[in-house]
C-alpha positions as CSV (number, residue, x, y, z in Angstrom):
1,M,68.4,13.8,67.0
2,A,68.3,10.1,67.5
3,N,65.2,7.9,67.1
4,T,64.1,6.3,70.4
5,A,64.6,2.5,70.1
6,G,65.1,2.8,66.4
7,A,61.5,4.0,65.8
8,G,61.2,6.1,62.7
9,G,59.2,9.4,62.6
10,A,58.8,12.7,60.9
11,T,58.8,15.1,63.9
12,D,60.5,18.5,63.6
13,G,62.0,19.7,66.9
14,T,65.2,20.3,68.9
15,G,67.7,17.6,69.5
16,T,66.3,14.3,70.5
17,A,62.7,15.6,70.1
18,A,63.2,15.4,66.3
19,T,62.7,12.1,64.5
20,F,63.8,10.8,61.1
21,N,62.9,7.7,59.0
22,R,65.9,6.3,57.2
23,P,68.2,9.3,57.1
24,Y,70.7,8.9,54.2
25,G,72.8,11.6,52.7
26,I,74.1,14.7,54.6
27,T,75.8,17.9,53.6
28,T,76.5,21.3,55.2
29,D,76.8,24.9,54.3
30,G,78.8,25.6,57.5
31,T,75.7,26.9,59.3
32,N,73.2,24.1,58.7
33,L,73.2,20.4,58.0
34,Y,70.9,19.1,55.3
35,V,69.7,15.5,55.6
36,V,67.9,13.3,53.1
37,D,65.1,11.8,55.2
38,Q,64.5,9.0,52.7
39,S,61.4,7.2,54.0
40,N,59.7,10.5,54.8
41,C,60.5,11.6,51.2
42,K,61.8,15.0,52.3
43,I,64.9,17.1,53.0
44,R,65.4,18.2,56.6
45,K,67.5,21.1,57.9
46,I,69.4,21.0,61.2
47,V,70.7,24.3,62.5
48,I,74.2,23.3,63.8
49,V,74.4,25.8,66.7
50,T,70.9,25.1,68.2
51,G,70.1,21.5,67.0
52,V,66.7,22.7,65.7
53,V,65.4,20.3,63.0
54,S,62.9,21.5,60.4
55,S,61.4,20.1,57.2
56,L,63.0,22.0,54.3
57,T,60.7,20.2,51.9
58,G,57.4,18.4,52.5
59,V,54.8,19.2,55.2
60,A,56.3,19.7,58.7
61,N,55.7,16.9,61.2
62,T,54.2,14.6,58.5
63,A,55.7,11.7,56.6
64,G,56.0,12.7,53.0
65,T,54.3,11.3,49.9
66,W,56.3,9.8,47.1
67,G,56.2,11.9,43.9
68,A,58.0,14.0,41.4
69,T,56.8,17.5,41.9
70,D,59.0,20.6,41.8
71,G,57.9,23.5,43.9
72,A,58.6,25.5,47.1
73,A,58.9,23.8,50.5
74,A,55.7,21.7,51.2
75,A,54.9,21.3,47.5
76,A,58.1,19.5,46.5
77,L,57.8,15.7,46.3
78,F,60.6,13.2,45.9
79,N,60.7,9.4,45.2
80,Y,63.4,7.6,47.1
81,P,65.9,10.4,47.7
82,T,69.3,9.0,48.6
83,D,72.0,11.7,48.7
84,I,72.5,15.5,48.8
85,T,75.3,18.0,48.2
86,S,75.8,21.7,48.0
87,D,77.7,24.1,45.7
88,G,77.5,26.8,48.4
89,S,74.3,28.4,47.1
90,S,72.0,25.6,46.1
91,L,71.4,22.0,47.3
92,Y,71.3,19.1,44.8
93,V,69.4,15.9,45.7
94,V,69.7,12.5,44.1
95,D,66.1,11.6,43.5
96,Q,66.8,7.9,42.7
97,G,63.2,6.8,42.2
98,N,62.6,9.5,39.6
99,N,66.1,9.1,37.9
100,E,66.8,12.8,38.5
101,I,69.2,15.2,40.2
102,R,66.9,17.8,41.7
103,K,68.0,21.4,42.6
104,I,66.8,23.2,45.7
105,Q,67.6,26.9,45.8
């Protein structure tokens, strides 16, 4: 799950086929890792056992658009997300550019 030669990207995939652009915060629920993909303005999910990376928010395989929209999956927009944590059932994202803590169920 590393970027080749430091090049950023927004590709979903398995292992090194997946790319990120400025990954920041990370948390786990014991089965998955959740990563703030800051410059892609989205939250990514990594299945620990398989290494499969998918876009939990934002459009798959596409760099995100800065915004402040609540909604399911592709509709959710963030502005400079920086950190993430879980309470065991929901994810909480620091959406720094919007001065908010956003909840993902």
